[in-house]
N, C-alpha and C positions, 0 to 999 in steps of 0.2 A: 733776863734777853745776855746769852750769850755770846762771846767777843767771838770774830769772825778766826778761823784757821785760815789761815797761808800754804803757795806749796810753790816750791823756785821753781827756775826750772829744771834744772838736776831730777828736783825728786820726784815731778812729773812725768818724769823721762822712764822712772822705773817704777814707778805708779805703772806707766801701760809697757812694763820689760818689753823696754826698749824694741817698742813694737813702733813707735814714733822720733822721729831723730830728734837734736836742737837743733835741728839743721830744718826738721819740717814744720816745726810752735811758728819759730822763726817766721815762714813763709805763709804762712793759717796769720799770725799778726799781724802781718800786712799787706795781707786779702779780708785782712776785716770775716775770716773762720777757723771753726775752729773752739774750744772748751777756750768763754771768757775772763780776763786777765787786770791789770790794774798794774800801775806804773808805777815807782816810788825813786826819784831818781833813776837812777841808773837799772836799781832796780824792778825786777817781772816777776808780779806772784800770780797766784794763783789761784784761785777758792778751795778751794776744801770739797767743796760741798758740792761745790759745779763737775770737779775734776775726778771727782768716785768715778760716773757715771761709763 
């Protein structure tokens, strides 16, 4: 079983080639839509497997 890989907020924005802004991702999180994420302290991380689509 492999260790899951997570992306930071900035990495997700780059992965989507700036088509989705940090603000949009924050808004989606508050409305519980968009890519899944986890919070560890203040850090928000997105699983790579789901963020790749």
